[in-house]
DRENDOMAR-949918 format. One record per residue (C-alpha): residue number from 1; chain; x, y, z. Coordinates in pm, 1 decimal. Example, Ala and Ser with C-alpha at 12.3 -4.5 7.8 and 13.67 -1.06 7.14 Angstrom:
2
R   n chain     east    north       up
R   1     A   1230.0   -450.0    780.0
R   2     A   1367.0   -106.0    714.0
This chain:
164
R   n chain     east    north       up
R   1     A    541.7  -1561.3  -1358.4
R   2     A    861.0  -1430.9  -1511.0
R   3     A    842.4  -1106.5  -1307.1
R   4     A    837.8  -1306.6   -984.2
R   5     A   1132.3  -1517.8  -1093.5
R   6     A   1319.3  -1198.3  -1178.0
R   7     A   1220.7  -1040.7   -844.3
R   8     A   1337.2  -1347.2   -654.5
R   9     A   1669.7  -1345.3   -841.8
R  10     A   1709.9   -970.1   -776.6
R  11     A   1651.2  -1021.5   -406.5
R  12     A   1897.2  -1311.4   -386.5
R  13     A   2152.4  -1105.2   -584.2
R  14     A   2108.0   -809.6   -346.7
R  15     A   2166.5  -1043.1    -53.0
R  16     A   2489.8  -1168.0   -210.0
R  17     A   2613.1   -827.1   -327.7
R  18     A   2577.3   -645.9      2.1
R  19     A   2817.2   -783.5    264.5
R  20     A   2589.9   -670.4    546.7
R  21     A   2306.3   -874.0    389.6
R  22     A   2502.5  -1188.3    305.1
R  23     A   2490.4  -1329.9    656.9
R  24     A   2123.4  -1234.4    681.8
R  25     A   2019.4  -1447.7    384.8
R  26     A   1946.1  -1733.9    625.8
R  27     A   1666.3  -1516.9    763.5
R  28     A   1483.5  -1502.3    430.3
R  29     A   1259.9  -1761.3    266.1
R  30     A   1128.5  -1674.9    -80.4
R  31     A    865.0  -1892.0   -244.0
R  32     A    568.3  -1869.5   -478.2
R  33     A    222.6  -1927.7   -338.3
R  34     A   -119.3  -1912.6   -504.9
R  35     A   -138.0  -1551.3   -376.5
R  36     A    194.5  -1440.8   -523.8
R  37     A    564.9  -1416.5   -442.5
R  38     A    605.0  -1457.2    -66.0
R  39     A    911.4  -1316.6    108.6
R  40     A    939.8  -1419.8    471.9
R  41     A   1182.1  -1266.0    718.2
R  42     A   1215.7  -1525.8    990.6
R  43     A   1373.8  -1531.1   1334.1
R  44     A   1650.6  -1775.8   1411.1
R  45     A   1724.9  -1900.6   1759.6
R  46     A   1939.3  -1629.3   1920.6
R  47     A   1916.3  -1399.2   1614.9
R  48     A   1577.1  -1236.7   1612.2
R  49     A   1436.7   -955.3   1399.7
R  50     A   1274.2   -792.7   1704.9
R  51     A   1368.5   -778.1   2069.5
R  52     A   1126.1   -996.1   2272.0
R  53     A    797.0   -810.3   2305.9
R  54     A    924.6   -512.6   2100.3
R  55     A    728.7   -366.5   1809.9
R  56     A   1014.3   -190.8   1627.6
R  57     A   1239.6   -414.6   1415.7
R  58     A   1610.4   -420.8   1496.2
R  59     A   1882.8   -298.5   1261.1
R  60     A   1915.8   -635.1   1084.0
R  61     A   1543.8   -646.6   1007.5
R  62     A   1543.8   -287.1    880.9
R  63     A   1828.5   -369.0    638.6
R  64     A   1634.5   -671.7    510.4
R  65     A   1309.3   -476.7    474.6
R  66     A   1488.7   -206.6    273.9
R  67     A   1632.6   -474.4     42.6
R  68     A   1282.7   -618.5     -4.9
R  69     A   1147.3   -268.5    -79.5
R  70     A   1419.3   -210.5   -339.7
R  71     A   1313.2   -524.8   -527.9
R  72     A    937.8   -470.3   -478.9
R  73     A    966.0   -114.4   -605.6
R  74     A   1058.9   -241.1   -953.3
R  75     A    728.3   -427.7   -985.7
R  76     A    374.7   -287.6  -1005.6
R  77     A    221.7   -551.1   -775.4
R  78     A     43.2   -460.5   -454.9
R  79     A    180.6   -598.6   -128.2
R  80     A     30.5   -784.3    162.2
R  81     A    222.9   -759.7    490.4
R  82     A    160.3   -984.1    789.2
R  83     A    327.7  -1031.9   1124.0
R  84     A    348.5  -1370.3   1296.6
R  85     A    448.9  -1479.0   1647.4
R  86     A    530.5  -1815.1   1799.0
R  87     A    282.8  -1978.3   2036.2
R  88     A    454.5  -1860.4   2356.2
R  89     A    204.9  -1670.7   2569.9
R  90     A    264.8  -1298.1   2602.5
R  91     A    389.7  -1175.3   2939.7
R  92     A    143.3  -1026.3   3186.4
R  93     A    250.1   -667.1   3119.8
R  94     A    301.9   -693.8   2744.9
R  95     A     98.5   -684.2   2426.0
R  96     A    -95.5   -995.6   2328.9
R  97     A     47.2  -1197.7   2038.0
R  98     A   -233.4  -1057.7   1819.2
R  99     A   -143.0   -699.1   1907.1
R 100     A    229.3   -767.7   1875.8
R 101     A    204.0   -933.1   1532.6
R 102     A    -22.3   -653.7   1399.9
R 103     A    205.6   -380.9   1541.9
R 104     A    512.9   -544.4   1387.2
R 105     A    339.4   -563.4   1048.6
R 106     A    258.9   -190.8   1080.2
R 107     A    620.9   -114.9   1174.2
R 108     A    732.9   -306.4    862.2
R 109     A    484.8   -103.7    654.4
R 110     A    643.0    221.5    777.1
R 111     A    990.8    102.3    678.6
R 112     A    869.8     -9.5    333.9
R 113     A    694.6    328.7    287.1
R 114     A   1011.4    514.9    391.3
R 115     A   1209.5    302.7    143.9
R 116     A    986.7    409.5   -146.0
R 117     A    685.0    175.7   -153.2
R 118     A    382.5    401.9   -212.2
R 119     A     72.6    374.0      7.6
R 120     A   -151.1    275.2   -287.2
R 121     A     65.3    -36.3   -336.3
R 122     A    -38.6   -182.8     -0.4
R 123     A   -331.9   -425.0    -18.1
R 124     A   -341.5   -527.0    348.4
R 125     A   -150.6   -522.9    674.3
R 126     A   -240.9   -789.1    928.3
R 127     A   -141.3   -957.1   1250.7
R 128     A   -170.1  -1336.1   1248.6
R 129     A    -31.4  -1410.0   1600.1
R 130     A     51.6  -1784.6   1603.9
R 131     A   -245.1  -1885.1   1383.2
R 132     A    -30.2  -1982.7   1081.0
R 133     A    292.4  -2138.7   1213.2
R 134     A    576.2  -2190.5    967.0
R 135     A    669.0  -2498.9   1171.3
R 136     A    333.9  -2652.2   1277.9
R 137     A    510.7  -2942.8   1451.7
R 138     A    680.2  -2698.2   1689.1
R 139     A    466.5  -2384.3   1736.5
R 140     A    716.6  -2247.6   1993.3
R 141     A   1011.7  -2253.6   1749.0
R 142     A   1181.7  -1916.5   1682.6
R 143     A   1123.8  -1952.4   1306.1
R 144     A    750.8  -1910.5   1358.1
R 145     A    821.6  -1547.0   1450.0
R 146     A    835.7  -1372.0   1117.3
R 147     A    718.8  -1101.6    881.0
R 148     A    559.3  -1216.3    559.5
R 149     A    547.3   -984.7    258.5
R 150     A    360.2  -1107.5    -47.7
R 151     A    386.6   -944.5   -389.2
R 152     A     31.7  -1020.0   -496.4
R 153     A    -35.8  -1201.1   -821.8
R 154     A   -349.0   -992.8   -894.7
R 155     A   -361.0   -731.8  -1168.1
R 156     A   -165.8   -423.6  -1057.0
R 157     A   -358.5   -117.0   -946.8
R 158     A   -350.8    210.3  -1135.9
R 159     A   -173.0    473.9   -923.4
R 160     A   -390.9    759.6   -797.2
R 161     A   -406.4   1044.6  -1048.2
R 162     A   -358.0    805.9  -1343.2
R 163     A   -722.3    712.0  -1377.6
R 164     A   -846.2    637.6  -1727.7
């Protein structure tokens, strides 16, 4: 869809235009899926979006999420947000990978809301743990730890109060 192409170009342009985002562009994968335009914020070895076991994203991740919100705000599409972990087992005193991935997706939702994405635009928020690795050949790879935000291809919803 032309809107998705435009959204992808806007996001890439934002990453180039903002010096603090330029070096972060390696953390983003944008592609089209049957569901819609998928924007993935992925960890790199030694440069993660979250401290190990932490729910709140670090400063880098917040900057990226705000850039995603800025682009998503221009489109009417609803969003799906999911958190993913690698296959490393959680520590004895920490959240399980299911809890961690769901909590991170919720933390991302809060940042997107604060950046202007209205509640009615959210279709789902989910934790996937390590059930859908980005790198199936190496489920322990840092890149499997990520946030996935999909601008859904479905017909946009009518905002509350604008019912026909």
